[in-house]
C-alpha positions in Angstrom: -28.9 4.0 -11.6 -26.2 3.6 -14.2 -23.6 4.6 -11.7 -24.8 2.0 -9.3 -24.6 -0.7 -11.9 -21.2 0.5 -12.9 -20.0 0.3 -9.3 -21.4 -3.2 -9.0 -19.7 -4.2 -12.2 -16.3 -2.9 -11.1 -16.7 -4.6 -7.7 -17.6 -7.9 -9.3 -14.7 -7.6 -11.8 -12.2 -6.9 -9.0 -13.6 -9.8 -7.0 -13.3 -12.0 -10.0 -9.7 -11.2 -10.8 -8.7 -11.3 -7.1 -10.4 -14.5 -6.0 -12.2 -16.5 -8.7 -9.7 -16.2 -11.5 -6.6 -17.4 -9.5 -8.5 -20.3 -7.9 -9.8 -21.5 -11.3 -6.4 -21.7 -12.8 -5.2 -24.4 -10.5 -4.2 -25.4 -6.9 -0.5 -24.9 -7.6 -0.9 -21.4 -8.9 -3.5 -20.6 -6.2 -0.9 -21.6 -3.5 1.7 -19.3 -5.1 -0.9 -16.6 -5.6 -1.8 -16.5 -1.9 1.9 -16.4 -0.9 2.6 -13.7 -3.5 -0.4 -11.7 -2.2 0.8 -12.0 1.4 4.3 -11.0 0.3 3.1 -8.0 -1.6 0.9 -6.9 1.3 3.8 -7.3 3.7 6.2 -5.4 1.5 3.7 -2.6 0.9 3.3 -2.2 4.7 7.1 -2.2 5.2 7.4 0.4 2.4 4.8 2.7 3.9 6.4 2.4 7.4 9.8 3.1 5.9 8.7 6.1 4.0 7.0 7.5 7.1 10.1 7.0 9.2 12.3 8.5 6.5 10.1 11.5 6.3 10.2 11.9 10.1 14.0 11.3 10.2 14.9 14.2 8.0 12.4 16.9 9.0 13.1 20.5 8.6 11.3 22.8 11.0 11.5 26.5 10.2 11.9 28.5 13.4 9.6 31.5 13.5 11.8 33.4 15.9 15.2 33.2 14.2 14.0 32.6 10.7 16.4 29.7 10.1 15.8 26.1 9.3 16.7 23.5 11.8 17.1 19.9 10.8 16.3 17.2 13.3 17.8 13.7 12.8 15.8 10.9 14.5 17.8 7.7 14.8 15.6 4.6 14.3 
């Protein structure tokens, strides 16, 4: 029961800081908060995609037959 109340408390706290707190500060700040939130989300997606492409671009595949490591460069 305590874990359920703790989870509800944390969810309510996160909802407060994400939605209610920025909107209560003011319309000007709320407008900038929404744009900052969209910018942060977009930059996070770009960062994840870039890291995945970077990991795929320099990928070392050890060959079982010869025992040597081959590096494949994938151009994006």
